[in-house]
Biopython code that builds the backbone (N, CA, C, O; Angstrom):
import numpy as np
from Bio.PDB.StructureBuilder import StructureBuilder

atoms = [
    (1, "UNK", "N", (52.075, 69.376, 100.669)),
    (1, "UNK", "CA", (53.313, 70.075, 100.401)),
    (1, "UNK", "C", (54.445, 69.398, 101.168)),
    (1, "UNK", "O", (54.236, 68.818, 102.233)),
    (2, "UNK", "N", (55.626, 69.485, 100.613)),
    (2, "UNK", "CA", (56.791, 68.867, 101.253)),
    (2, "UNK", "C", (57.475, 69.857, 102.186)),
    (2, "UNK", "O", (57.180, 71.052, 102.177)),
    (3, "UNK", "N", (58.380, 69.340, 102.978)),
    (3, "UNK", "CA", (59.100, 70.166, 103.940)),
    (3, "UNK", "C", (60.428, 70.690, 103.391)),
    (3, "UNK", "O", (61.225, 71.255, 104.140)),
    (4, "UNK", "N", (60.669, 70.511, 102.108)),
    (4, "UNK", "CA", (61.921, 70.984, 101.525)),
    (4, "UNK", "C", (61.907, 72.499, 101.437)),
    (4, "UNK", "O", (60.846, 73.112, 101.320)),
    (5, "UNK", "N", (63.106, 73.110, 101.494)),
    (5, "UNK", "CA", (63.149, 74.581, 101.424)),
    (5, "UNK", "C", (62.696, 75.073, 100.062)),
    (5, "UNK", "O", (62.794, 74.376, 99.052)),
    (6, "UNK", "N", (62.213, 76.262, 100.072)),
    (6, "UNK", "CA", (61.746, 76.871, 98.831)),
    (6, "UNK", "C", (62.957, 77.361, 98.032)),
    (6, "UNK", "O", (63.868, 77.986, 98.575)),
    (7, "UNK", "N", (62.943, 77.067, 96.753)),
    (7, "UNK", "CA", (64.077, 77.427, 95.920)),
    (7, "UNK", "C", (63.837, 78.694, 95.114)),
    (7, "UNK", "O", (64.664, 79.055, 94.276)),
    (8, "UNK", "N", (62.736, 79.366, 95.349)),
    (8, "UNK", "CA", (62.487, 80.605, 94.627)),
    (8, "UNK", "C", (63.505, 81.680, 95.006)),
    (8, "UNK", "O", (63.844, 82.540, 94.193)),
    (9, "UNK", "N", (63.985, 81.622, 96.242)),
    (9, "UNK", "CA", (64.930, 82.654, 96.668)),
    (9, "UNK", "C", (66.258, 82.542, 95.946)),
    (9, "UNK", "O", (67.042, 83.492, 95.949)),
    (10, "UNK", "N", (66.526, 81.403, 95.328)),
    (10, "UNK", "CA", (67.768, 81.230, 94.594)),
    (10, "UNK", "C", (67.639, 81.623, 93.133)),
    (10, "UNK", "O", (68.609, 81.524, 92.382)),
    (11, "UNK", "N", (66.474, 82.061, 92.720)),
    (11, "UNK", "CA", (66.265, 82.398, 91.316)),
    (11, "UNK", "C", (67.058, 83.633, 90.906)),
    (11, "UNK", "O", (67.276, 83.846, 89.713)),
    (12, "UNK", "N", (67.493, 84.445, 91.854)),
    (12, "UNK", "CA", (68.267, 85.634, 91.518)),
    (12, "UNK", "C", (69.652, 85.264, 90.996)),
    (12, "UNK", "O", (70.329, 86.103, 90.402)),
    (13, "UNK", "N", (70.083, 84.024, 91.209)),
    (13, "UNK", "CA", (71.394, 83.589, 90.778)),
    (13, "UNK", "C", (71.346, 82.865, 89.434)),
    (13, "UNK", "O", (72.207, 82.038, 89.132)),
    (14, "UNK", "N", (70.344, 83.179, 88.643)),
    (14, "UNK", "CA", (70.236, 82.575, 87.325)),
    (14, "UNK", "C", (71.406, 83.042, 86.463)),
    (14, "UNK", "O", (72.085, 84.015, 86.791)),
    (15, "UNK", "N", (71.626, 82.347, 85.377)),
    (15, "UNK", "CA", (72.711, 82.719, 84.478)),
    (15, "UNK", "C", (72.443, 84.106, 83.913)),
    (15, "UNK", "O", (71.379, 84.386, 83.361)),
    (16, "UNK", "N", (73.437, 84.953, 84.068)),
    (16, "UNK", "CA", (73.320, 86.302, 83.537)),
    (16, "UNK", "C", (74.065, 86.373, 82.209)),
    (16, "UNK", "O", (74.843, 85.482, 81.868)),
    (17, "UNK", "N", (73.818, 87.427, 81.485)),
    (17, "UNK", "CA", (74.483, 87.632, 80.209)),
    (17, "UNK", "C", (75.968, 87.836, 80.451)),
    (17, "UNK", "O", (76.357, 88.575, 81.355)),
    (18, "UNK", "N", (76.796, 87.187, 79.652)),
    (18, "UNK", "CA", (78.238, 87.302, 79.780)),
    (18, "UNK", "C", (78.655, 88.720, 79.399)),
    (18, "UNK", "O", (78.204, 89.249, 78.383)),
    (19, "UNK", "N", (79.532, 89.348, 80.227)),
    (19, "UNK", "CA", (79.941, 90.722, 79.899)),
    (19, "UNK", "C", (80.762, 90.761, 78.614)),
    (19, "UNK", "O", (81.455, 89.806, 78.266)),
    (20, "UNK", "N", (80.664, 91.880, 77.929)),
    (20, "UNK", "CA", (81.401, 92.026, 76.667)),
    (20, "UNK", "C", (82.882, 92.203, 76.949)),
    (20, "UNK", "O", (83.291, 92.371, 78.098)),
    (21, "UNK", "N", (83.671, 92.166, 75.904)),
    (21, "UNK", "CA", (85.125, 92.302, 76.049)),
    (21, "UNK", "C", (85.485, 93.678, 76.605)),
    (21, "UNK", "O", (86.434, 93.805, 77.379)),
    (22, "UNK", "N", (84.735, 94.705, 76.218)),
    (22, "UNK", "CA", (85.000, 96.052, 76.715)),
    (22, "UNK", "C", (84.688, 96.161, 78.206)),
    (22, "UNK", "O", (85.418, 96.817, 78.949)),
    (23, "UNK", "N", (83.620, 95.528, 78.637)),
    (23, "UNK", "CA", (83.280, 95.540, 80.057)),
    (23, "UNK", "C", (84.329, 94.788, 80.866)),
    (23, "UNK", "O", (84.721, 95.221, 81.950)),
    (24, "UNK", "N", (84.786, 93.640, 80.321)),
    (24, "UNK", "CA", (85.817, 92.871, 81.029)),
    (24, "UNK", "C", (87.122, 93.647, 81.101)),
    (24, "UNK", "O", (87.801, 93.610, 82.127)),
    (25, "UNK", "N", (87.491, 94.356, 80.022)),
    (25, "UNK", "CA", (88.692, 95.184, 80.047)),
    (25, "UNK", "C", (88.556, 96.320, 81.060)),
    (25, "UNK", "O", (89.506, 96.637, 81.776)),
    (26, "UNK", "N", (87.371, 96.930, 81.118)),
    (26, "UNK", "CA", (87.135, 97.992, 82.092)),
    (26, "UNK", "C", (87.283, 97.489, 83.517)),
    (26, "UNK", "O", (87.899, 98.151, 84.351)),
    (27, "UNK", "N", (86.723, 96.325, 83.798)),
    (27, "UNK", "CA", (86.839, 95.733, 85.136)),
    (27, "UNK", "C", (88.299, 95.410, 85.444)),
    (27, "UNK", "O", (88.769, 95.636, 86.560)),
    (28, "UNK", "N", (89.015, 94.878, 84.446)),
    (28, "UNK", "CA", (90.426, 94.556, 84.635)),
    (28, "UNK", "C", (91.229, 95.798, 84.994)),
    (28, "UNK", "O", (92.031, 95.766, 85.928)),
    (29, "UNK", "N", (91.022, 96.905, 84.259)),
    (29, "UNK", "CA", (91.767, 98.122, 84.532)),
    (29, "UNK", "C", (91.373, 98.738, 85.869)),
    (29, "UNK", "O", (92.222, 99.328, 86.538)),
    (30, "UNK", "N", (90.128, 98.619, 86.273)),
    (30, "UNK", "CA", (89.717, 99.111, 87.589)),
    (30, "UNK", "C", (90.418, 98.325, 88.690)),
    (30, "UNK", "O", (90.909, 98.905, 89.659)),
    (31, "UNK", "N", (90.464, 96.994, 88.538)),
    (31, "UNK", "CA", (91.136, 96.169, 89.536)),
    (31, "UNK", "C", (92.638, 96.445, 89.565)),
    (31, "UNK", "O", (93.245, 96.464, 90.636)),
    (32, "UNK", "N", (93.237, 96.658, 88.397)),
    (32, "UNK", "CA", (94.665, 96.972, 88.336)),
    (32, "UNK", "C", (94.953, 98.290, 89.026)),
    (32, "UNK", "O", (95.924, 98.402, 89.775)),
    (33, "UNK", "N", (94.125, 99.280, 88.782)),
    (33, "UNK", "CA", (94.300, 100.592, 89.404)),
    (33, "UNK", "C", (94.179, 100.489, 90.930)),
    (33, "UNK", "O", (94.942, 101.116, 91.664)),
    (34, "UNK", "N", (93.219, 99.698, 91.394)),
    (34, "UNK", "CA", (93.028, 99.515, 92.834)),
    (34, "UNK", "C", (94.248, 98.845, 93.463)),
    (34, "UNK", "O", (94.694, 99.248, 94.538)),
    (35, "UNK", "N", (94.788, 97.827, 92.799)),
    (35, "UNK", "CA", (95.952, 97.121, 93.335)),
    (35, "UNK", "C", (97.164, 98.040, 93.381)),
    (35, "UNK", "O", (97.914, 98.026, 94.358)),
    (36, "UNK", "N", (97.367, 98.840, 92.334)),
    (36, "UNK", "CA", (98.503, 99.750, 92.318)),
    (36, "UNK", "C", (98.387, 100.841, 93.380)),
    (36, "UNK", "O", (99.402, 101.325, 93.882)),
    (37, "UNK", "N", (97.168, 101.228, 93.725)),
    (37, "UNK", "CA", (96.981, 102.234, 94.767)),
    (37, "UNK", "C", (97.358, 101.699, 96.140)),
    (37, "UNK", "O", (97.939, 102.427, 96.945)),
    (38, "UNK", "N", (97.032, 100.422, 96.426)),
    (38, "UNK", "CA", (97.271, 99.901, 97.768)),
    (38, "UNK", "C", (98.646, 99.261, 97.916)),
    (38, "UNK", "O", (99.078, 98.970, 99.031)),
    (39, "UNK", "N", (99.338, 99.039, 96.795)),
    (39, "UNK", "CA", (100.667, 98.426, 96.896)),
    (39, "UNK", "C", (101.700, 99.488, 97.269)),
    (39, "UNK", "O", (101.499, 100.681, 97.044)),
    (40, "UNK", "N", (102.798, 99.026, 97.839)),
    (40, "UNK", "CA", (103.859, 99.953, 98.198)),
    (40, "UNK", "C", (105.223, 99.331, 97.903)),
    (40, "UNK", "O", (105.352, 98.113, 97.777)),
    (41, "UNK", "N", (106.220, 100.177, 97.799)),
    (41, "UNK", "CA", (107.568, 99.732, 97.496)),
    (41, "UNK", "C", (108.180, 99.126, 98.766)),
    (41, "UNK", "O", (108.037, 99.686, 99.853)),
    (42, "UNK", "N", (108.867, 97.970, 98.623)),
    (42, "UNK", "CA", (109.458, 97.371, 99.825)),
    (42, "UNK", "C", (110.604, 98.225, 100.349)),
    (42, "UNK", "O", (111.341, 98.840, 99.579)),
    (43, "UNK", "N", (110.743, 98.255, 101.670)),
    (43, "UNK", "CA", (111.856, 98.998, 102.237)),
    (43, "UNK", "C", (113.132, 98.152, 102.173)),
    (43, "UNK", "O", (113.112, 97.017, 101.698)),
    (44, "UNK", "N", (114.219, 98.712, 102.649)),
    (44, "UNK", "CA", (115.533, 98.067, 102.547)),
    (44, "UNK", "C", (115.562, 96.715, 103.250)),
    (44, "UNK", "O", (116.154, 95.763, 102.740)),
    (45, "UNK", "N", (114.928, 96.623, 104.411)),
    (45, "UNK", "CA", (114.926, 95.388, 105.185)),
    (45, "UNK", "C", (114.174, 94.274, 104.434)),
    (45, "UNK", "O", (114.662, 93.147, 104.349)),
    (46, "UNK", "N", (113.003, 94.588, 103.897)),
    (46, "UNK", "CA", (112.229, 93.598, 103.140)),
    (46, "UNK", "C", (112.976, 93.168, 101.880)),
    (46, "UNK", "O", (112.968, 91.989, 101.526)),
    (47, "UNK", "N", (113.623, 94.121, 101.201)),
    (47, "UNK", "CA", (114.351, 93.798, 99.981)),
    (47, "UNK", "C", (115.478, 92.807, 100.271)),
    (47, "UNK", "O", (115.640, 91.828, 99.542)),
    (48, "UNK", "N", (116.252, 93.049, 101.319)),
    (48, "UNK", "CA", (117.358, 92.142, 101.632)),
    (48, "UNK", "C", (116.864, 90.796, 102.141)),
    (48, "UNK", "O", (117.541, 89.787, 101.948)),
    (49, "UNK", "N", (115.711, 90.755, 102.779)),
    (49, "UNK", "CA", (115.136, 89.479, 103.195)),
    (49, "UNK", "C", (114.794, 88.631, 101.969)),
    (49, "UNK", "O", (115.105, 87.441, 101.934)),
    (50, "UNK", "N", (114.160, 89.233, 100.969)),
    (50, "UNK", "CA", (113.835, 88.512, 99.739)),
    (50, "UNK", "C", (115.110, 88.093, 99.023)),
    (50, "UNK", "O", (115.188, 86.987, 98.489)),
    (51, "UNK", "N", (116.114, 88.972, 99.009)),
    (51, "UNK", "CA", (117.393, 88.650, 98.378)),
    (51, "UNK", "C", (118.057, 87.458, 99.055)),
    (51, "UNK", "O", (118.574, 86.575, 98.372)),
    (52, "UNK", "N", (118.052, 87.418, 100.385)),
    (52, "UNK", "CA", (118.656, 86.297, 101.117)),
    (52, "UNK", "C", (117.918, 84.990, 100.841)),
    (52, "UNK", "O", (118.551, 83.950, 100.658)),
    (53, "UNK", "N", (116.592, 85.032, 100.809)),
    (53, "UNK", "CA", (115.808, 83.828, 100.544)),
    (53, "UNK", "C", (116.113, 83.299, 99.148)),
    (53, "UNK", "O", (116.279, 82.093, 98.970)),
    (54, "UNK", "N", (116.188, 84.184, 98.156)),
    (54, "UNK", "CA", (116.503, 83.757, 96.785)),
    (54, "UNK", "C", (117.917, 83.207, 96.700)),
    (54, "UNK", "O", (118.148, 82.207, 96.020)),
    (55, "UNK", "N", (118.865, 83.839, 97.377)),
    (55, "UNK", "CA", (120.248, 83.367, 97.345)),
    (55, "UNK", "C", (120.363, 81.992, 97.983)),
    (55, "UNK", "O", (121.060, 81.125, 97.457)),
    (56, "UNK", "N", (119.692, 81.779, 99.106)),
    (56, "UNK", "CA", (119.715, 80.460, 99.751)),
    (56, "UNK", "C", (119.111, 79.410, 98.831)),
    (56, "UNK", "O", (119.638, 78.302, 98.734)),
    (57, "UNK", "N", (118.025, 79.736, 98.160)),
    (57, "UNK", "CA", (117.401, 78.807, 97.229)),
    (57, "UNK", "C", (118.318, 78.447, 96.075)),
    (57, "UNK", "O", (118.408, 77.281, 95.689)),
    (58, "UNK", "N", (119.006, 79.451, 95.516)),
    (58, "UNK", "CA", (119.940, 79.176, 94.423)),
    (58, "UNK", "C", (121.098, 78.297, 94.879)),
    (58, "UNK", "O", (121.497, 77.378, 94.164)),
    (59, "UNK", "N", (121.638, 78.571, 96.059)),
    (59, "UNK", "CA", (122.744, 77.761, 96.576)),
    (59, "UNK", "C", (122.291, 76.327, 96.820)),
    (59, "UNK", "O", (123.010, 75.386, 96.485)),
    (60, "UNK", "N", (121.106, 76.150, 97.399)),
    (60, "UNK", "CA", (120.600, 74.792, 97.644)),
    (60, "UNK", "C", (120.370, 74.031, 96.336)),
    (60, "UNK", "O", (120.735, 72.860, 96.230)),
    (61, "UNK", "N", (119.778, 74.679, 95.356)),
    (61, "UNK", "CA", (119.562, 74.020, 94.064)),
    (61, "UNK", "C", (120.886, 73.668, 93.398)),
    (61, "UNK", "O", (121.015, 72.597, 92.806)),
    (62, "UNK", "N", (121.867, 74.554, 93.489)),
    (62, "UNK", "CA", (123.182, 74.284, 92.924)),
    (62, "UNK", "C", (123.858, 73.111, 93.615)),
    (62, "UNK", "O", (124.462, 72.264, 92.957)),
    (63, "UNK", "N", (123.759, 73.056, 94.941)),
    (63, "UNK", "CA", (124.365, 71.959, 95.693)),
    (63, "UNK", "C", (123.705, 70.622, 95.362)),
    (63, "UNK", "O", (124.388, 69.614, 95.186)),
    (64, "UNK", "N", (122.398, 70.618, 95.279)),
    (64, "UNK", "CA", (121.682, 69.373, 94.933)),
    (64, "UNK", "C", (122.055, 68.938, 93.521)),
    (64, "UNK", "O", (122.265, 67.750, 93.277)),
    (65, "UNK", "N", (122.139, 69.870, 92.606)),
    (65, "UNK", "CA", (122.523, 69.543, 91.231)),
    (65, "UNK", "C", (123.947, 68.988, 91.184)),
    (65, "UNK", "O", (124.214, 68.031, 90.456)),
    (66, "UNK", "N", (124.854, 69.575, 91.948)),
    (66, "UNK", "CA", (126.242, 69.111, 91.978)),
    (66, "UNK", "C", (126.326, 67.697, 92.546)),
    (66, "UNK", "O", (127.066, 66.864, 92.021)),
    (67, "UNK", "N", (125.586, 67.420, 93.600)),
    (67, "UNK", "CA", (125.590, 66.080, 94.197)),
    (67, "UNK", "C", (125.033, 65.052, 93.217)),
    (67, "UNK", "O", (125.587, 63.959, 93.094)),
    (68, "UNK", "N", (123.966, 65.377, 92.531)),
    (68, "UNK", "CA", (123.396, 64.459, 91.547)),
    (68, "UNK", "C", (124.395, 64.214, 90.412)),
    (68, "UNK", "O", (124.538, 63.085, 89.942)),
    (69, "UNK", "N", (125.084, 65.270, 89.974)),
    (69, "UNK", "CA", (126.086, 65.123, 88.915)),
    (69, "UNK", "C", (127.220, 64.210, 89.369)),
    (69, "UNK", "O", (127.685, 63.379, 88.589)),
    (70, "UNK", "N", (127.675, 64.345, 90.612)),
    (70, "UNK", "CA", (128.729, 63.466, 91.138)),
    (70, "UNK", "C", (128.262, 62.017, 91.187)),
    (70, "UNK", "O", (129.013, 61.104, 90.840)),
    (71, "UNK", "N", (127.045, 61.812, 91.610)),
    (71, "UNK", "CA", (126.513, 60.441, 91.690)),
    (71, "UNK", "C", (126.495, 59.804, 90.309)),
    (71, "UNK", "O", (126.917, 58.658, 90.154)),
    (72, "UNK", "N", (126.019, 60.520, 89.315)),
    (72, "UNK", "CA", (125.942, 59.950, 87.976)),
    (72, "UNK", "C", (127.308, 59.780, 87.323)),
    (72, "UNK", "O", (127.446, 58.948, 86.426)),
    (73, "UNK", "N", (128.323, 60.534, 87.737)),
    (73, "UNK", "CA", (129.658, 60.384, 87.178)),
    (73, "UNK", "C", (130.424, 59.226, 87.794)),
    (73, "UNK", "O", (131.196, 58.571, 87.093)),
    (74, "UNK", "N", (130.241, 58.951, 89.067)),
    (74, "UNK", "CA", (131.069, 57.961, 89.762)),
    (74, "UNK", "C", (130.386, 56.623, 89.987)),
    (74, "UNK", "O", (131.072, 55.652, 90.304)),
    (75, "UNK", "N", (129.098, 56.523, 89.842)),
    (75, "UNK", "CA", (128.405, 55.261, 90.036)),
    (75, "UNK", "C", (128.146, 54.658, 88.654)),
    (75, "UNK", "O", (127.394, 55.221, 87.858)),
    (76, "UNK", "N", (128.779, 53.497, 88.369)),
    (76, "UNK", "CA", (128.526, 52.867, 87.059)),
    (76, "UNK", "C", (127.168, 52.162, 87.055)),
    (76, "UNK", "O", (126.795, 51.463, 87.997)),
    (77, "UNK", "N", (126.458, 52.375, 85.966)),
    (77, "UNK", "CA", (125.170, 51.734, 85.820)),
    (77, "UNK", "C", (125.276, 50.630, 84.791)),
    (77, "UNK", "O", (125.896, 50.808, 83.742)),
    (78, "UNK", "N", (124.677, 49.496, 85.085)),
    (78, "UNK", "CA", (124.706, 48.364, 84.153)),
    (78, "UNK", "C", (123.752, 48.636, 83.004)),
    (78, "UNK", "O", (122.616, 49.063, 83.209)),
    (79, "UNK", "N", (124.228, 48.385, 81.799)),
    (79, "UNK", "CA", (123.383, 48.618, 80.623)),
    (79, "UNK", "C", (123.067, 47.336, 79.963)),
    (79, "UNK", "O", (122.365, 47.318, 78.952)),
]
sb = StructureBuilder()
sb.init_structure("model")
sb.init_model(0)
sb.init_chain("A")
sb.init_seg("    ")
for serial, (resi, resn, name, xyz) in enumerate(atoms, 1):
    if name == "N":
        sb.init_residue(resn, " ", resi, " ")
    sb.init_atom(name, np.array(xyz, "f"), 0.0, 1.0, " ", f" {name:<3s}", serial, name[0])
structure = sb.get_structure()
C-alpha cells in the first residue's frame, strides 16, 4: 500500500443534482430577505460623506476632461 492519503473521505463532495429553477428562486428570495433585514438606512453623516465623495469624483473627472480637451484644441497634430 502507498502512503498517499485516502480519498474516500472526499466522496461526499461528488457532483450533486443541480437545483431546479424554483429552488434557486427560493434561495434567492431567502437571501434577499436576510440582506434586507440586516441592512439599515444611512444616517445624515454617512449620507453627506457619500455625497462629498461623489462630488469630488465628478469635479476631478470634469477637470481631467477639460484639460484633455484643451490639449487637443491647442496642440496641432501632424497628419
